[in-house]
Every structure is written in structure tokens, then in C-alpha cells.
Biopython code that builds the backbone (N, CA, C, O; Angstrom):
import numpy as np
from Bio.PDB.StructureBuilder import StructureBuilder

atoms = [
    (1, "MET", "N", (45.952, -1.130, 30.587)),
    (1, "MET", "CA", (44.919, -1.739, 31.405)),
    (1, "MET", "C", (43.573, -1.641, 30.674)),
    (1, "MET", "O", (43.215, -0.587, 30.149)),
    (2, "ALA", "N", (42.845, -2.744, 30.650)),
    (2, "ALA", "CA", (41.562, -2.803, 29.947)),
    (2, "ALA", "C", (40.496, -2.011, 30.698)),
    (2, "ALA", "O", (40.489, -1.949, 31.928)),
    (3, "GLU", "N", (39.613, -1.419, 29.935)),
    (3, "GLU", "CA", (38.497, -0.689, 30.529)),
    (3, "GLU", "C", (37.369, -1.674, 30.820)),
    (3, "GLU", "O", (37.132, -2.601, 30.045)),
    (4, "LYS", "N", (36.686, -1.475, 31.919)),
    (4, "LYS", "CA", (35.612, -2.373, 32.345)),
    (4, "LYS", "C", (34.264, -1.724, 32.074)),
    (4, "LYS", "O", (34.043, -0.565, 32.423)),
    (5, "ASP", "N", (33.370, -2.470, 31.455)),
    (5, "ASP", "CA", (32.015, -1.998, 31.196)),
    (5, "ASP", "C", (31.063, -2.940, 31.925)),
    (5, "ASP", "O", (31.281, -4.152, 31.922)),
    (6, "GLU", "N", (30.023, -2.413, 32.542)),
    (6, "GLU", "CA", (29.106, -3.237, 33.325)),
    (6, "GLU", "C", (27.656, -2.928, 32.980)),
    (6, "GLU", "O", (27.322, -1.829, 32.537)),
    (7, "HIS", "N", (26.808, -3.921, 33.195)),
    (7, "HIS", "CA", (25.366, -3.790, 33.003)),
    (7, "HIS", "C", (24.685, -4.718, 34.002)),
    (7, "HIS", "O", (25.197, -5.804, 34.274)),
    (8, "THR", "N", (23.555, -4.319, 34.548)),
    (8, "THR", "CA", (22.797, -5.141, 35.483)),
    (8, "THR", "C", (21.487, -5.558, 34.839)),
    (8, "THR", "O", (20.807, -4.754, 34.201)),
    (9, "PHE", "N", (21.146, -6.826, 35.016)),
    (9, "PHE", "CA", (19.881, -7.382, 34.544)),
    (9, "PHE", "C", (19.245, -8.101, 35.719)),
    (9, "PHE", "O", (19.897, -8.938, 36.344)),
    (10, "ASN", "N", (18.001, -7.805, 36.038)),
    (10, "ASN", "CA", (17.302, -8.438, 37.157)),
    (10, "ASN", "C", (16.207, -9.369, 36.645)),
    (10, "ASN", "O", (15.438, -9.016, 35.751)),
    (11, "LEU", "N", (16.154, -10.542, 37.219)),
    (11, "LEU", "CA", (15.079, -11.501, 36.991)),
    (11, "LEU", "C", (14.464, -11.742, 38.360)),
    (11, "LEU", "O", (15.080, -12.386, 39.210)),
    (12, "ARG", "N", (13.275, -11.241, 38.581)),
    (12, "ARG", "CA", (12.673, -11.259, 39.917)),
    (12, "ARG", "C", (11.510, -12.252, 39.962)),
    (12, "ARG", "O", (10.693, -12.313, 39.044)),
    (13, "PHE", "N", (11.452, -13.014, 41.028)),
    (13, "PHE", "CA", (10.347, -13.930, 41.268)),
    (13, "PHE", "C", (9.549, -13.396, 42.446)),
    (13, "PHE", "O", (10.114, -13.126, 43.506)),
    (14, "SER", "N", (8.248, -13.243, 42.274)),
    (14, "SER", "CA", (7.348, -12.883, 43.373)),
    (14, "SER", "C", (6.536, -14.127, 43.697)),
    (14, "SER", "O", (5.838, -14.661, 42.836)),
    (15, "LEU", "N", (6.626, -14.582, 44.928)),
    (15, "LEU", "CA", (5.998, -15.832, 45.338)),
    (15, "LEU", "C", (4.765, -15.568, 46.178)),
    (15, "LEU", "O", (4.744, -14.647, 46.994)),
    (16, "SER", "N", (3.741, -16.378, 45.977)),
    (16, "SER", "CA", (2.541, -16.295, 46.813)),
    (16, "SER", "C", (1.876, -17.663, 46.834)),
    (16, "SER", "O", (2.181, -18.527, 46.011)),
    (17, "ALA", "N", (0.979, -17.849, 47.769)),
    (17, "ALA", "CA", (0.221, -19.099, 47.877)),
    (17, "ALA", "C", (-1.203, -18.768, 48.301)),
    (17, "ALA", "O", (-1.426, -17.903, 49.148)),
    (18, "ASP", "N", (-2.154, -19.460, 47.708)),
    (18, "ASP", "CA", (-3.548, -19.345, 48.125)),
    (18, "ASP", "C", (-3.795, -20.385, 49.210)),
    (18, "ASP", "O", (-3.685, -21.586, 48.963)),
    (19, "ILE", "N", (-4.122, -19.932, 50.389)),
    (19, "ILE", "CA", (-4.346, -20.827, 51.523)),
    (19, "ILE", "C", (-5.799, -20.662, 51.966)),
    (19, "ILE", "O", (-6.211, -19.577, 52.374)),
    (20, "PRO", "N", (-6.565, -21.741, 51.883)),
    (20, "PRO", "CA", (-7.972, -21.634, 52.273)),
    (20, "PRO", "C", (-8.103, -21.339, 53.771)),
    (20, "PRO", "O", (-7.308, -21.834, 54.569)),
    (21, "PRO", "N", (-9.082, -20.551, 54.147)),
    (21, "PRO", "CA", (-9.249, -20.163, 55.551)),
    (21, "PRO", "C", (-9.340, -21.359, 56.502)),
    (21, "PRO", "O", (-8.847, -21.293, 57.628)),
    (22, "GLU", "N", (-9.963, -22.442, 56.060)),
    (22, "GLU", "CA", (-10.112, -23.606, 56.939)),
    (22, "GLU", "C", (-8.779, -24.286, 57.244)),
    (22, "GLU", "O", (-8.667, -25.009, 58.234)),
    (23, "ALA", "N", (-7.780, -24.066, 56.414)),
    (23, "ALA", "CA", (-6.460, -24.653, 56.672)),
    (23, "ALA", "C", (-5.872, -24.120, 57.978)),
    (23, "ALA", "O", (-5.177, -24.845, 58.690)),
    (24, "TRP", "N", (-6.148, -22.873, 58.288)),
    (24, "TRP", "CA", (-5.604, -22.272, 59.510)),
    (24, "TRP", "C", (-6.211, -22.883, 60.773)),
    (24, "TRP", "O", (-5.636, -22.779, 61.856)),
    (25, "ASP", "N", (-7.386, -23.527, 60.627)),
    (25, "ASP", "CA", (-8.030, -24.181, 61.769)),
    (25, "ASP", "C", (-7.413, -25.547, 62.075)),
    (25, "ASP", "O", (-7.622, -26.089, 63.160)),
    (26, "ASP", "N", (-6.661, -26.103, 61.133)),
    (26, "ASP", "CA", (-6.012, -27.409, 61.315)),
    (26, "ASP", "C", (-4.717, -27.203, 62.092)),
    (26, "ASP", "O", (-3.820, -26.495, 61.633)),
    (27, "GLU", "N", (-4.619, -27.827, 63.281)),
    (27, "GLU", "CA", (-3.434, -27.609, 64.127)),
    (27, "GLU", "C", (-2.159, -28.195, 63.529)),
    (27, "GLU", "O", (-1.062, -27.828, 63.951)),
    (28, "ASP", "N", (-2.277, -29.098, 62.557)),
    (28, "ASP", "CA", (-1.102, -29.663, 61.891)),
    (28, "ASP", "C", (-0.657, -28.836, 60.688)),
    (28, "ASP", "O", (0.368, -29.133, 60.074)),
    (29, "PHE", "N", (-1.415, -27.814, 60.354)),
    (29, "PHE", "CA", (-1.107, -27.002, 59.174)),
    (29, "PHE", "C", (0.142, -26.150, 59.406)),
    (29, "PHE", "O", (0.261, -25.452, 60.414)),
    (30, "GLU", "N", (1.049, -26.226, 58.467)),
    (30, "GLU", "CA", (2.269, -25.408, 58.494)),
    (30, "GLU", "C", (2.079, -24.282, 57.474)),
    (30, "GLU", "O", (2.081, -24.534, 56.269)),
    (31, "GLY", "N", (1.920, -23.082, 57.933)),
    (31, "GLY", "CA", (1.614, -21.953, 57.057)),
    (31, "GLY", "C", (2.704, -21.609, 56.058)),
    (31, "GLY", "O", (2.426, -21.011, 55.018)),
    (32, "ASP", "N", (3.938, -21.981, 56.360)),
    (32, "ASP", "CA", (5.019, -21.634, 55.444)),
    (32, "ASP", "C", (5.569, -22.853, 54.692)),
    (32, "ASP", "O", (6.671, -22.804, 54.148)),
    (33, "GLU", "N", (4.803, -23.935, 54.666)),
    (33, "GLU", "CA", (5.240, -25.146, 53.973)),
    (33, "GLU", "C", (5.513, -24.882, 52.490)),
    (33, "GLU", "O", (6.473, -25.406, 51.924)),
    (34, "TRP", "N", (4.676, -24.081, 51.882)),
    (34, "TRP", "CA", (4.861, -23.776, 50.455)),
    (34, "TRP", "C", (6.171, -23.021, 50.218)),
    (34, "TRP", "O", (6.848, -23.244, 49.215)),
    (35, "LEU", "N", (6.522, -22.129, 51.146)),
    (35, "LEU", "CA", (7.760, -21.374, 51.027)),
    (35, "LEU", "C", (8.973, -22.271, 51.283)),
    (35, "LEU", "O", (10.012, -22.115, 50.641)),
    (36, "ASN", "N", (8.838, -23.208, 52.218)),
    (36, "ASN", "CA", (9.904, -24.175, 52.456)),
    (36, "ASN", "C", (10.153, -25.038, 51.223)),
    (36, "ASN", "O", (11.296, -25.384, 50.924)),
    (37, "GLU", "N", (9.082, -25.386, 50.509)),
    (37, "GLU", "CA", (9.227, -26.160, 49.269)),
    (37, "GLU", "C", (10.012, -25.356, 48.234)),
    (37, "GLU", "O", (10.880, -25.901, 47.552)),
    (38, "TRP", "N", (9.712, -24.067, 48.116)),
    (38, "TRP", "CA", (10.452, -23.197, 47.202)),
    (38, "TRP", "C", (11.935, -23.201, 47.554)),
    (38, "TRP", "O", (12.782, -23.407, 46.685)),
    (39, "GLU", "N", (12.250, -22.971, 48.835)),
    (39, "GLU", "CA", (13.636, -22.851, 49.285)),
    (39, "GLU", "C", (14.414, -24.163, 49.184)),
    (39, "GLU", "O", (15.601, -24.153, 48.857)),
    (40, "SER", "N", (13.761, -25.283, 49.460)),
    (40, "SER", "CA", (14.480, -26.558, 49.518)),
    (40, "SER", "C", (14.487, -27.327, 48.202)),
    (40, "SER", "O", (15.372, -28.152, 47.976)),
    (41, "THR", "N", (13.514, -27.069, 47.332)),
    (41, "THR", "CA", (13.396, -27.865, 46.112)),
    (41, "THR", "C", (13.457, -27.025, 44.845)),
    (41, "THR", "O", (14.304, -27.249, 43.981)),
    (42, "VAL", "N", (12.564, -26.068, 44.743)),
    (42, "VAL", "CA", (12.445, -25.318, 43.492)),
    (42, "VAL", "C", (13.653, -24.423, 43.248)),
    (42, "VAL", "O", (14.276, -24.507, 42.190)),
    (43, "LYS", "N", (13.992, -23.573, 44.205)),
    (43, "LYS", "CA", (15.077, -22.605, 44.011)),
    (43, "LYS", "C", (16.428, -23.268, 43.765)),
    (43, "LYS", "O", (17.128, -22.858, 42.840)),
    (44, "PRO", "N", (16.833, -24.280, 44.551)),
    (44, "PRO", "CA", (18.129, -24.906, 44.266)),
    (44, "PRO", "C", (18.195, -25.522, 42.864)),
    (44, "PRO", "O", (19.216, -25.419, 42.185)),
    (45, "GLY", "N", (17.105, -26.157, 42.439)),
    (45, "GLY", "CA", (17.068, -26.735, 41.095)),
    (45, "GLY", "C", (17.139, -25.671, 40.018)),
    (45, "GLY", "O", (17.800, -25.853, 38.996)),
    (46, "LEU", "N", (16.463, -24.570, 40.245)),
    (46, "LEU", "CA", (16.482, -23.459, 39.298)),
    (46, "LEU", "C", (17.890, -22.875, 39.161)),
    (46, "LEU", "O", (18.350, -22.615, 38.049)),
    (47, "VAL", "N", (18.557, -22.674, 40.269)),
    (47, "VAL", "CA", (19.922, -22.125, 40.239)),
    (47, "VAL", "C", (20.870, -23.092, 39.531)),
    (47, "VAL", "O", (21.696, -22.669, 38.722)),
    (48, "ARG", "N", (20.756, -24.390, 39.833)),
    (48, "ARG", "CA", (21.595, -25.382, 39.148)),
    (48, "ARG", "C", (21.383, -25.343, 37.641)),
    (48, "ARG", "O", (22.346, -25.341, 36.873)),
    (49, "GLU", "N", (20.129, -25.312, 37.221)),
    (49, "GLU", "CA", (19.814, -25.284, 35.792)),
    (49, "GLU", "C", (20.322, -24.005, 35.125)),
    (49, "GLU", "O", (20.795, -24.037, 33.989)),
    (50, "MET", "N", (20.221, -22.891, 35.831)),
    (50, "MET", "CA", (20.724, -21.627, 35.275)),
    (50, "MET", "C", (22.227, -21.714, 35.050)),
    (50, "MET", "O", (22.720, -21.301, 34.000)),
    (51, "PHE", "N", (22.965, -22.249, 36.030)),
    (51, "PHE", "CA", (24.413, -22.380, 35.871)),
    (51, "PHE", "C", (24.754, -23.359, 34.754)),
    (51, "PHE", "O", (25.688, -23.117, 33.989)),
    (52, "THR", "N", (24.022, -24.447, 34.650)),
    (52, "THR", "CA", (24.247, -25.404, 33.560)),
    (52, "THR", "C", (24.093, -24.709, 32.214)),
    (52, "THR", "O", (24.910, -24.902, 31.314)),
    (53, "TYR", "N", (23.062, -23.914, 32.081)),
    (53, "TYR", "CA", (22.824, -23.191, 30.833)),
    (53, "TYR", "C", (23.901, -22.140, 30.579)),
    (53, "TYR", "O", (24.456, -22.079, 29.482)),
    (54, "LEU", "N", (24.200, -21.321, 31.567)),
    (54, "LEU", "CA", (25.139, -20.214, 31.384)),
    (54, "LEU", "C", (26.554, -20.686, 31.087)),
    (54, "LEU", "O", (27.293, -20.013, 30.369)),
    (55, "ARG", "N", (26.934, -21.818, 31.624)),
    (55, "ARG", "CA", (28.298, -22.319, 31.418)),
    (55, "ARG", "C", (28.502, -22.919, 30.025)),
    (55, "ARG", "O", (29.614, -23.332, 29.697)),
    (56, "GLN", "N", (27.475, -22.975, 29.217)),
    (56, "GLN", "CA", (27.599, -23.478, 27.851)),
    (56, "GLN", "C", (28.296, -22.487, 26.928)),
    (56, "GLN", "O", (28.763, -22.865, 25.854)),
    (57, "PHE", "N", (28.370, -21.239, 27.329)),
    (57, "PHE", "CA", (28.838, -20.194, 26.439)),
    (57, "PHE", "C", (30.331, -19.937, 26.637)),
    (57, "PHE", "O", (30.777, -19.500, 27.698)),
    (58, "ALA", "N", (31.078, -20.224, 25.582)),
    (58, "ALA", "CA", (32.538, -20.064, 25.641)),
    (58, "ALA", "C", (32.895, -18.604, 25.917)),
    (58, "ALA", "O", (32.274, -17.682, 25.389)),
    (59, "GLY", "N", (33.907, -18.422, 26.753)),
    (59, "GLY", "CA", (34.390, -17.079, 27.054)),
    (59, "GLY", "C", (33.656, -16.387, 28.181)),
    (59, "GLY", "O", (34.045, -15.294, 28.593)),
    (60, "TRP", "N", (32.606, -17.000, 28.686)),
    (60, "TRP", "CA", (31.847, -16.432, 29.800)),
    (60, "TRP", "C", (32.108, -17.253, 31.055)),
    (60, "TRP", "O", (32.023, -18.481, 31.023)),
    (61, "ASN", "N", (32.420, -16.593, 32.147)),
    (61, "ASN", "CA", (32.573, -17.227, 33.449)),
    (61, "ASN", "C", (31.476, -16.704, 34.358)),
    (61, "ASN", "O", (31.113, -15.530, 34.280)),
    (62, "CYS", "N", (30.944, -17.565, 35.221)),
    (62, "CYS", "CA", (29.890, -17.109, 36.126)),
    (62, "CYS", "C", (30.110, -17.683, 37.516)),
    (62, "CYS", "O", (30.635, -18.784, 37.685)),
    (63, "HIS", "N", (29.692, -16.906, 38.502)),
    (63, "HIS", "CA", (29.764, -17.324, 39.899)),
    (63, "HIS", "C", (28.734, -16.539, 40.699)),
    (63, "HIS", "O", (28.207, -15.526, 40.238)),
    (64, "ILE", "N", (28.463, -17.019, 41.892)),
    (64, "ILE", "CA", (27.539, -16.321, 42.797)),
    (64, "ILE", "C", (28.332, -15.317, 43.614)),
    (64, "ILE", "O", (29.430, -15.606, 44.088)),
    (65, "ARG", "N", (27.754, -14.125, 43.770)),
    (65, "ARG", "CA", (28.377, -13.084, 44.603)),
    (65, "ARG", "C", (27.424, -12.763, 45.751)),
    (65, "ARG", "O", (26.216, -12.630, 45.554)),
    (66, "ASN", "N", (27.980, -12.644, 46.935)),
    (66, "ASN", "CA", (27.202, -12.299, 48.115)),
    (66, "ASN", "C", (27.503, -10.851, 48.474)),
    (66, "ASN", "O", (28.651, -10.497, 48.740)),
    (67, "ARG", "N", (26.479, -10.024, 48.482)),
    (67, "ARG", "CA", (26.625, -8.615, 48.844)),
    (67, "ARG", "C", (26.052, -8.338, 50.224)),
    (67, "ARG", "O", (25.674, -7.207, 50.529)),
    (68, "GLY", "N", (25.987, -9.372, 51.061)),
    (68, "GLY", "CA", (25.485, -9.196, 52.417)),
    (68, "GLY", "C", (23.978, -9.314, 52.542)),
    (68, "GLY", "O", (23.434, -9.130, 53.631)),
    (69, "ILE", "N", (23.293, -9.619, 51.447)),
    (69, "ILE", "CA", (21.845, -9.824, 51.480)),
    (69, "ILE", "C", (21.596, -11.322, 51.652)),
    (69, "ILE", "O", (22.277, -12.138, 51.031)),
    (70, "SER", "N", (20.644, -11.682, 52.477)),
    (70, "SER", "CA", (20.343, -13.081, 52.732)),
    (70, "SER", "C", (20.026, -13.817, 51.428)),
    (70, "SER", "O", (19.307, -13.284, 50.582)),
    (71, "PRO", "N", (20.554, -15.040, 51.253)),
    (71, "PRO", "CA", (20.218, -15.818, 50.065)),
    (71, "PRO", "C", (18.750, -16.246, 50.033)),
    (71, "PRO", "O", (18.277, -16.766, 49.022)),
    (72, "LEU", "N", (18.034, -16.031, 51.129)),
    (72, "LEU", "CA", (16.588, -16.241, 51.113)),
    (72, "LEU", "C", (15.895, -15.153, 50.304)),
    (72, "LEU", "O", (14.788, -15.351, 49.804)),
    (73, "ASP", "N", (16.557, -13.994, 50.178)),
    (73, "ASP", "CA", (15.971, -12.856, 49.477)),
    (73, "ASP", "C", (16.615, -12.575, 48.128)),
    (73, "ASP", "O", (15.968, -12.015, 47.242)),
    (74, "GLU", "N", (17.881, -12.955, 47.955)),
    (74, "GLU", "CA", (18.565, -12.609, 46.704)),
    (74, "GLU", "C", (19.735, -13.543, 46.451)),
    (74, "GLU", "O", (20.489, -13.882, 47.363)),
    (75, "ILE", "N", (19.870, -13.949, 45.208)),
    (75, "ILE", "CA", (21.060, -14.652, 44.740)),
    (75, "ILE", "C", (21.548, -13.869, 43.534)),
    (75, "ILE", "O", (20.831, -13.714, 42.545)),
    (76, "GLU", "N", (22.765, -13.383, 43.626)),
    (76, "GLU", "CA", (23.330, -12.628, 42.511)),
    (76, "GLU", "C", (24.301, -13.524, 41.761)),
    (76, "GLU", "O", (25.238, -14.070, 42.344)),
    (77, "ILE", "N", (24.071, -13.666, 40.471)),
    (77, "ILE", "CA", (24.971, -14.418, 39.602)),
    (77, "ILE", "C", (25.757, -13.396, 38.792)),
    (77, "ILE", "O", (25.186, -12.567, 38.084)),
    (78, "VAL", "N", (27.069, -13.473, 38.910)),
    (78, "VAL", "CA", (27.951, -12.569, 38.187)),
    (78, "VAL", "C", (28.468, -13.302, 36.962)),
    (78, "VAL", "O", (28.957, -14.427, 37.064)),
    (79, "MET", "N", (28.359, -12.661, 35.801)),
    (79, "MET", "CA", (28.898, -13.210, 34.568)),
    (79, "MET", "C", (29.949, -12.261, 34.045)),
    (79, "MET", "O", (29.753, -11.046, 34.019)),
    (80, "ARG", "N", (31.055, -12.822, 33.632)),
    (80, "ARG", "CA", (32.155, -11.992, 33.125)),
    (80, "ARG", "C", (32.586, -12.548, 31.772)),
    (80, "ARG", "O", (32.897, -13.731, 31.634)),
    (81, "LYS", "N", (32.595, -11.675, 30.792)),
    (81, "LYS", "CA", (33.066, -12.044, 29.453)),
    (81, "LYS", "C", (34.575, -11.857, 29.447)),
    (81, "LYS", "O", (35.074, -10.756, 29.677)),
    (82, "GLU", "N", (35.292, -12.935, 29.183)),
    (82, "GLU", "CA", (36.745, -12.904, 29.174)),
    (82, "GLU", "C", (37.237, -12.649, 27.740)),
    (82, "GLU", "O", (36.692, -13.184, 26.774)),
    (83, "GLY", "N", (38.250, -11.841, 27.635)),
    (83, "GLY", "CA", (38.907, -11.627, 26.341)),
    (83, "GLY", "C", (38.105, -10.818, 25.336)),
    (83, "GLY", "O", (38.278, -10.981, 24.128)),
    (84, "GLY", "N", (37.235, -9.952, 25.822)),
    (84, "GLY", "CA", (36.530, -9.047, 24.924)),
    (84, "GLY", "C", (35.389, -9.669, 24.307)),
    (84, "GLY", "O", (34.689, -9.032, 23.520)),
]
sb = StructureBuilder()
sb.init_structure("model")
sb.init_model(0)
sb.init_chain("A")
sb.init_seg("    ")
for serial, (resi, resn, name, xyz) in enumerate(atoms, 1):
    if name == "N":
        sb.init_residue(resn, " ", resi, " ")
    sb.init_atom(name, np.array(xyz, "f"), 0.0, 1.0, " ", f" {name:<3s}", serial, name[0])
structure = sb.get_structure()
């Protein structure tokens, strides 16, 4: 039976938005619109591009693993080198 070796690498994104005080006075203002843009547009495109890049490497398989943490807070991509 083959021995398994593991390593963890984290790539963390910290998100913020500068919202002018007068924006809060506008009743049509959505305070989390910038975060919705991240979740609906930026993050899905980023994940797709990461998988496109990672799948270029022969012998490496990758998939998303869910450890019970909301995908709003974390997406774990597991990469496994096959055949040593």
C-alpha cells in the first residue's frame, strides 16, 4: 500500500468596499451589492479559471471538497498527484 503525503496551501481573499456616507441616505442603495457582484460574477469566474489552469498538468486531478463550511466563506480545491 502506498504511503500518502499531504500539504496545505491557502490563498485567501479579503474583500472590502469603500462606501461613501451619502450612499446610505439613498433609499435605493443596496449595501451589499458589491458583495453580490463578487459572489455572482467574480468568484465563479475565478474558480473556473483556476480549474482550467490546474487541469493542464498531466498526472494531477482536482476537485472541490466540502468540509461543511459555507461556500460563501470557503472553497477548497483538492489536488492529487497520481502515480507518484
